[in-house]
N, C-alpha and C positions, 0 to 999 in steps of 0.2 A: 198036304197036297204034293205030287210028284207029278216030273213033267218028263216027257222028251227030251227038251228043249226049252231056253226061257222064254218064249212066242209064245207057246203054249200053255206052260206056267201061265207066262202074263193073262191067256185067257183064260184061264180056273180061276185064278184070284178075279176077277176081273166077274167071271159069274158069281161066288161066291158073293163078293163085293153084291152086287147089286141083289142077290136073292136076300141076303138079311137086311137092307134096306126095303124092302118089298114087306117083308114080316117081323118088321119090329118097328110098326108106328107109332104104338102106344111108346115106346121106349128108343131111345137110339142108343142102337151102338157101337162102341168104334172097335175096327181089327185090329191086328196088330201083326205086321207078319215079319217070320224070324226065320232067318237062314241058319 
């Protein structure tokens, strides 16, 4: 992911994390953010 600022990047990461949580009900998926 790319974003114009650290704040926007954190927003994108939060959205992705929430969607992964919603759509991975059968199996828990862990996200690992790398820069």
